[in-house]
C-alpha positions as CSV (number, residue, x, y, z in Angstrom):
1,M,60.8,12.2,7.5
2,Y,62.3,15.5,6.4
3,I,62.9,18.5,8.6
4,H,61.9,21.6,6.5
5,I,64.0,24.6,7.5
6,G,61.9,27.0,5.5
7,F,58.8,25.9,7.3
8,I,60.4,26.4,10.7
9,K,61.5,29.9,9.7
10,N,58.0,30.8,8.5
11,Q,56.4,29.5,11.7
12,L,58.9,31.5,13.9
13,R,58.0,34.7,12.0
14,L,54.4,34.1,13.3
15,R,55.7,33.5,16.8
16,K,53.9,35.7,19.3
17,H,55.1,36.9,22.7
18,L,52.2,36.1,24.8
19,P,51.4,36.6,28.5
20,T,51.8,33.4,30.6
21,M,48.4,31.9,31.2
22,Q,47.4,29.9,34.2
23,Q,47.2,26.8,32.0
24,D,48.0,26.0,28.4
25,V,44.4,25.3,27.4
26,G,44.9,26.2,23.8
27,S,47.5,23.6,22.9
28,I,45.6,20.9,24.8
29,L,42.5,21.7,22.7
30,K,44.5,21.7,19.5
31,H,46.0,18.3,20.4
32,H,42.6,16.7,21.0
33,R,41.0,18.3,17.9
34,K,43.8,16.9,15.7
35,E,43.6,13.5,17.4
36,M,39.9,13.5,16.6
37,G,40.7,14.4,13.0
38,L,38.5,17.6,13.2
39,T,39.1,20.8,11.2
40,L,38.9,24.2,13.0
41,E,35.4,24.6,11.6
42,E,34.3,21.2,12.9
43,G,35.9,21.8,16.3
44,A,34.1,25.1,16.7
45,E,30.7,23.9,15.5
46,G,28.0,24.3,18.1
47,I,30.3,26.1,20.5
48,C,31.9,29.3,19.1
49,S,33.1,30.9,15.9
50,V,36.1,29.5,14.0
51,S,38.1,32.6,14.7
52,Y,37.4,32.3,18.4
53,L,38.6,28.7,18.6
54,S,41.7,29.7,16.5
55,K,42.6,32.4,19.0
56,V,42.1,30.0,21.9
57,E,44.3,27.4,20.4
58,N,47.0,29.9,19.7
59,N,46.8,31.3,23.3
60,L,45.6,34.7,22.1
61,I,42.7,34.5,24.5
62,H,41.7,32.4,27.5
63,P,38.2,31.0,27.2
64,S,35.6,31.8,29.8
65,D,34.2,29.1,32.1
66,K,31.2,28.8,29.8
67,Y,33.3,27.9,26.8
68,I,35.7,25.7,28.8
69,A,32.7,23.5,29.9
70,L,31.6,23.2,26.3
71,F,35.1,22.4,25.1
72,E,35.5,19.7,27.8
73,E,32.3,18.1,26.8
74,K,33.1,18.0,23.1
75,F,36.7,17.0,23.3
76,K,36.4,14.7,26.4
77,V,39.1,16.5,28.3
78,D,39.6,18.1,31.8
79,L,40.7,21.6,31.3
80,K,40.4,22.6,34.9
81,E,43.3,20.4,36.1
82,K,45.8,22.6,38.0
83,P,49.2,23.1,36.2
84,S,52.3,21.4,37.6
85,R,55.9,22.5,37.6
86,L,57.0,19.0,37.1
87,E,57.5,19.4,33.3
88,E,59.7,22.4,33.8
89,D,61.7,20.8,36.6
90,I,62.4,17.7,34.4
91,I,63.6,19.7,31.4
92,D,65.9,21.8,33.6
93,F,67.2,18.5,35.0
94,I,67.8,17.2,31.4
95,I,69.6,20.4,30.3
96,N,71.9,20.4,33.4
97,K,72.8,16.7,32.9
98,H,73.5,17.3,29.2
99,F,75.6,20.4,29.9
100,Y,77.9,18.4,32.2
101,D,77.7,15.4,29.8
102,E,76.2,13.1,32.5
103,P,73.9,10.1,31.8
104,I,70.2,11.1,31.5
105,Q,67.5,8.7,32.6
106,V,63.9,10.0,32.7
107,D,60.7,8.0,32.4
108,L,58.7,9.5,29.5
109,K,55.5,9.1,31.5
110,F,56.6,12.1,33.4
111,M,56.5,14.1,30.2
112,S,53.2,12.7,28.9
113,G,51.1,15.8,29.0
114,L,49.1,16.9,25.9
115,D,50.1,20.5,25.9
116,Y,52.9,21.8,23.6
117,K,55.4,22.1,26.6
118,S,55.2,18.4,27.2
119,K,55.8,17.7,23.5
120,L,58.8,20.1,23.5
121,N,60.3,18.4,26.5
122,Q,59.9,15.0,25.0
123,L,61.6,16.3,21.8
124,M,64.6,17.5,23.7
125,Y,64.9,14.3,25.7
126,L,64.6,12.0,22.7
127,T,67.1,14.1,20.7
128,I,69.8,14.2,23.4
129,T,69.4,10.5,24.1
130,N,69.9,9.7,20.3
131,Q,66.4,8.3,19.8
132,V,66.4,9.9,16.3
133,E,63.4,8.4,14.7
134,R,61.2,9.0,17.7
135,A,62.5,12.5,18.0
136,K,61.5,13.2,14.3
137,K,58.0,12.0,15.0
138,Q,57.8,14.2,18.1
139,Y,59.0,17.1,15.9
140,M,56.1,16.5,13.6
141,E,53.7,16.6,16.5
142,L,55.2,19.8,17.8
143,M,55.2,21.7,14.5
144,P,51.7,23.2,14.8
145,Y,52.6,24.9,18.1
146,I,56.1,26.4,17.6
147,K,54.7,29.9,16.8
148,N,53.7,30.2,20.4
149,L,57.0,29.4,22.0
150,N,58.4,31.7,24.6
151,T,62.1,32.6,24.7
152,K,63.3,29.6,26.7
153,E,61.1,27.2,24.7
154,L,62.4,28.7,21.5
155,K,66.0,27.9,22.6
156,L,65.0,24.4,23.5
157,F,63.3,23.9,20.1
158,L,66.2,25.3,18.0
159,Y,68.8,23.4,19.9
160,S,66.9,20.1,19.5
161,M,66.5,20.8,15.8
162,A,70.2,21.6,15.4
163,L,71.1,18.3,17.1
164,L,68.7,16.3,14.9
165,L,70.0,18.0,11.7
166,T,73.6,17.4,12.7
167,K,72.9,13.7,13.3
168,E,71.5,13.6,9.8
169,G,74.7,15.2,8.4
170,R,72.9,18.5,7.6
171,L,75.5,20.8,9.2
172,K,74.7,24.0,7.3
173,D,71.0,23.7,8.1
174,A,71.8,23.1,11.8
175,F,74.0,26.2,11.8
176,S,71.2,28.2,10.2
177,V,68.7,27.0,12.7
178,L,70.9,28.1,15.6
179,N,71.2,31.5,14.0
180,L,67.4,32.0,14.2
181,D,67.7,32.9,17.9
182,M,69.0,36.4,17.6
183,P,70.5,38.4,19.3
184,Y,72.6,35.6,20.6
185,K,73.4,35.3,24.3
186,M,75.3,32.8,26.5
187,D,73.2,33.7,29.5
188,C,72.4,30.1,30.6
189,Y,73.5,26.5,30.1
190,L,71.4,26.2,27.0
191,G,72.8,29.4,25.5
192,C,76.4,28.1,26.1
193,L,75.5,24.8,24.5
194,M,74.1,26.5,21.4
195,M,77.2,28.7,21.0
196,K,79.5,25.7,21.5
197,M,77.6,23.9,18.8
198,R,77.8,26.8,16.4
199,I,81.6,26.9,16.7
200,M,81.8,23.1,16.3
201,L,79.7,23.2,13.2
202,A,81.8,26.1,11.8
203,T,85.0,24.1,12.3
204,K,83.6,21.2,10.3
205,M,82.4,23.5,7.5
206,N,85.6,25.6,7.4
207,N,83.6,28.7,8.2
208,H,86.7,30.8,8.8
209,P,85.1,34.2,9.4
210,F,82.8,32.9,12.1
211,I,85.7,31.0,13.9
212,L,88.0,34.0,13.7
213,L,85.3,36.4,15.2
214,N,83.9,34.1,17.9
215,Y,86.3,31.3,19.0
216,E,88.6,33.2,21.4
217,Q,85.9,35.3,23.0
218,V,83.6,32.3,23.6
219,V,86.4,30.3,25.2
220,A,87.4,33.3,27.4
221,Y,83.7,33.6,28.5
222,L,83.5,29.9,29.3
223,I,86.7,30.0,31.3
224,D,85.6,33.1,33.2
225,H,82.4,31.3,34.2
226,E,84.4,28.1,35.1
227,Y,82.7,26.0,32.4
228,Y,86.1,24.4,31.8
229,H,84.7,21.1,30.3
230,I,82.9,23.0,27.6
231,A,86.0,25.2,26.9
232,H,88.1,22.0,26.6
233,E,85.6,20.5,24.1
234,L,85.8,23.7,22.0
235,K,89.6,23.6,22.1
236,Y,89.6,20.1,20.7
237,D,87.3,21.1,17.8
238,Y,89.6,24.0,17.2
239,I,92.8,21.9,17.1
240,V,91.0,19.4,14.7
241,Y,90.2,22.4,12.5
242,L,93.8,23.8,12.7
243,V,95.4,20.5,11.6
244,Q,95.0,21.5,7.9
245,F,97.1,24.6,8.3
246,I,100.0,23.7,10.6
247,T,103.2,21.6,10.6
248,L,103.6,18.3,12.4
249,E,106.1,19.9,14.7
250,N,103.6,22.7,15.7
251,L,100.8,20.1,16.1
252,E,102.8,17.9,18.4
253,Y,103.8,20.9,20.5
254,M,100.1,22.0,20.7
255,L,99.1,18.4,21.8
256,D,101.8,18.3,24.4
257,K,100.4,21.6,25.9
258,S,96.8,20.4,25.7
259,L,96.7,18.4,28.9
260,H,92.9,18.4,28.9
261,L,92.7,16.3,25.7
262,K,91.8,12.6,26.0
263,D,94.2,10.1,24.5
264,E,91.6,9.1,21.9
265,Q,91.2,12.8,20.9
266,K,95.0,13.2,20.4
267,K,95.0,10.0,18.3
268,Y,92.2,11.4,16.1
269,V,94.0,14.7,15.6
270,L,97.3,13.0,14.6
271,A,95.5,10.5,12.3
272,R,93.7,13.3,10.6
273,Y,96.9,15.2,10.1
274,H,98.6,12.3,8.4
275,F,95.5,11.6,6.3
276,L,95.4,15.2,5.1
277,N,99.0,15.0,4.2
278,G,98.7,11.8,2.3
279,S,100.4,9.5,4.8
280,Y,97.6,7.0,4.8
281,E,99.7,4.0,6.0
282,E,100.8,6.1,9.0
283,A,97.3,7.4,9.7
284,Y,95.3,4.1,10.1
285,P,97.4,2.4,12.9
286,I,96.9,5.4,15.1
287,I,93.1,5.0,15.2
288,Q,92.9,1.3,14.6
289,G,90.5,-0.2,17.1
290,L,88.8,3.1,17.6
291,E,86.9,3.2,14.3
292,L,83.5,3.3,16.0
293,Y,84.5,5.6,18.9
294,D,82.3,8.4,17.4
295,I,81.2,9.6,13.9
296,N,84.4,11.5,13.3
297,F,86.5,8.4,13.9
298,Y,84.2,6.4,11.7
299,N,84.3,8.9,8.8
300,L,88.1,9.2,8.9
301,S,88.5,5.5,9.2
302,I,86.4,4.8,6.1
303,Q,88.3,7.3,4.1
304,I,91.7,6.0,5.2
305,L,90.7,2.4,4.4
306,N,89.5,3.5,1.0
307,K,92.9,5.0,0.3
308,I,94.9,2.0,1.4
309,G,92.5,-0.5,-0.1
310,D,91.9,-2.6,3.0
311,K,88.7,-4.2,1.8
312,E,88.3,-6.6,4.8
313,A,88.4,-3.8,7.4
314,L,86.3,-1.6,5.2
315,K,83.6,-4.2,4.8
316,K,83.4,-4.7,8.5
317,L,83.0,-1.0,9.1
318,I,80.3,-0.5,6.4
319,S,78.3,-3.5,7.6
320,S,78.2,-2.1,11.2
321,Q,75.7,0.6,10.0
322,K,76.7,2.4,13.1
323,Y,75.6,5.9,11.9
324,K,72.7,4.9,9.6
325,D,70.8,8.1,10.6
326,N,73.4,10.2,9.0
327,I,72.5,10.8,5.3
328,Q,76.1,11.6,4.2
329,M,77.7,8.6,6.0
330,N,75.0,6.4,4.4
331,L,75.9,7.7,0.9
332,M,79.6,7.2,1.5
333,S,79.1,3.7,2.8
334,S,76.7,2.8,-0.1
335,Y,79.3,4.1,-2.6
336,L,82.2,2.2,-1.1
337,N,80.0,-0.9,-1.0
338,E,79.3,-0.5,-4.7
339,K,83.0,0.2,-5.4
340,Y,84.4,-2.8,-3.7
341,F,81.7,-5.4,-3.1
342,S,78.3,-5.1,-4.7
343,R,79.2,-3.8,-8.1
344,R,75.6,-3.5,-9.2
345,L,76.3,0.1,-10.4
346,T,79.4,1.6,-11.8
347,T,81.0,4.2,-9.5
348,T,80.6,6.8,-12.2
349,S,76.8,6.1,-12.3
350,F,76.6,6.3,-8.6
351,I,78.4,9.7,-8.4
352,K,76.4,11.1,-11.3
353,N,73.0,10.0,-10.0
354,Q,73.3,10.0,-6.2
355,I,75.7,12.8,-5.6
356,M,75.3,15.2,-8.5
357,K,71.5,14.9,-9.1
358,I,69.6,13.4,-6.2
359,N,71.3,14.3,-2.9
360,D,72.9,17.5,-1.7
361,L,76.6,17.7,-1.4
362,P,77.9,17.2,2.1
363,D,78.5,20.1,4.5
364,M,81.5,18.5,6.2
365,I,84.7,19.7,4.4
366,D,86.4,16.3,4.7
367,Q,83.5,14.6,3.0
368,L,83.5,17.2,0.2
369,H,87.2,16.4,-0.4
370,F,86.3,12.7,-0.6
371,W,83.7,13.2,-3.3
372,Y,86.0,15.6,-5.2
373,E,88.8,13.0,-5.3
374,E,86.6,10.1,-6.1
375,S,84.7,11.9,-8.9
376,L,87.8,13.2,-10.6
377,E,89.5,9.8,-10.4
378,N,86.4,8.0,-11.9
379,F,85.4,10.6,-14.5
380,K,88.8,11.1,-15.9
381,A,89.5,7.3,-16.0
382,H,86.5,6.9,-18.3
383,G,87.0,10.1,-20.3
384,F,84.0,12.0,-18.8
385,Y,85.9,15.3,-18.6
386,K,82.8,17.5,-18.8
387,D,81.4,15.7,-15.7
388,A,84.7,16.1,-13.9
389,T,84.7,19.8,-14.6
390,Q,81.0,20.1,-13.5
391,M,81.7,18.3,-10.3
392,G,84.7,20.5,-9.6
393,H,82.6,23.6,-10.0
394,L,79.8,22.2,-7.8
395,I,82.2,21.4,-5.0
396,Y,84.1,24.7,-5.3
397,R,80.8,26.7,-5.0
398,K,79.8,24.5,-2.0
399,I,83.1,25.1,-0.2
400,R,82.8,28.9,-0.8
401,D,79.2,28.9,0.4
402,L,80.1,27.0,3.6
403,S,82.9,29.3,4.4
404,L,80.6,32.3,4.1
405,T,77.5,30.8,5.8
406,E,75.6,33.6,7.5
407,Y,76.8,34.4,11.0
């Protein structure tokens, strides 16, 4: 199931700022009409005009009691039920828990309403709790309603989409989605989470202008408001980003001063430094045993093991399928499986077909370097110099585009 960014943008252009109604009659009617497999014409037949039903479903008008009775009879639904604040209370609870990185446990039956607000809340919950496939299905159910989102609901939707896209490995798309909510404000927990995510994505894509313009002022804002845990997470992302530009001495000094970092985070930073500097044998022991700690550890571990040729450890990691929802990690794992174990396809064929033709190049700068090195090594070894040059150009353009992604 593919999340179409262009379609989201088009729907948001149609978004209307509507007065808050007593009850969301429109989206409930739309839900039941779609469940019954009826077109707008069939739904309106015998009751009202097609344009009238369309306006009701999109909350442009509230139907009179006469039409509500007719809609109730046709769609077998009670539209006079009094609205409840339970849905809003639950989503505020989820956001607060997520903001402070605390466990979230909510029974979905408390978000089982048929209006778009319930669908949106379920999307947020499923995404945060890593139920990716269910979240994608919920996204499809919500799509017909997104043009009617209010400001808070829009933030919820965009943040959920960015999380889903990031889990898939589509970092640039996630960054673009977060930019749709302009002008950007950190006026609430969700606003802070969205800005934190933008900076995190920028560090992984090497979007230098965005980092330069925003990192320090965002951290200062978080500290001023005593959101220290979020500021610490951003500082960790920033140090991971800086590793490619500083000396080991400066890095060790920075880590000594960063008392907020966990031991695992310090190990990742050091391992990444050694990897980027070609000291693969030094890098792996630092994170050995932590390969599945998170997707960053997993990605780095796979690349280190590929460099040192540790097939046994590599096979164990690949077979875990820990991050199977991430398109780019799946591609890397499939490639390394072909390279070392399966050998059904040549590595040159895999790169030509899967990377250069079928799939997009990754948005994470480390993964781009992986494909650049692998493609050059393979193509030159077989005399495919034209392909090597083409791949080099593709990756160069991708790196340039990522560093200049709209901000």
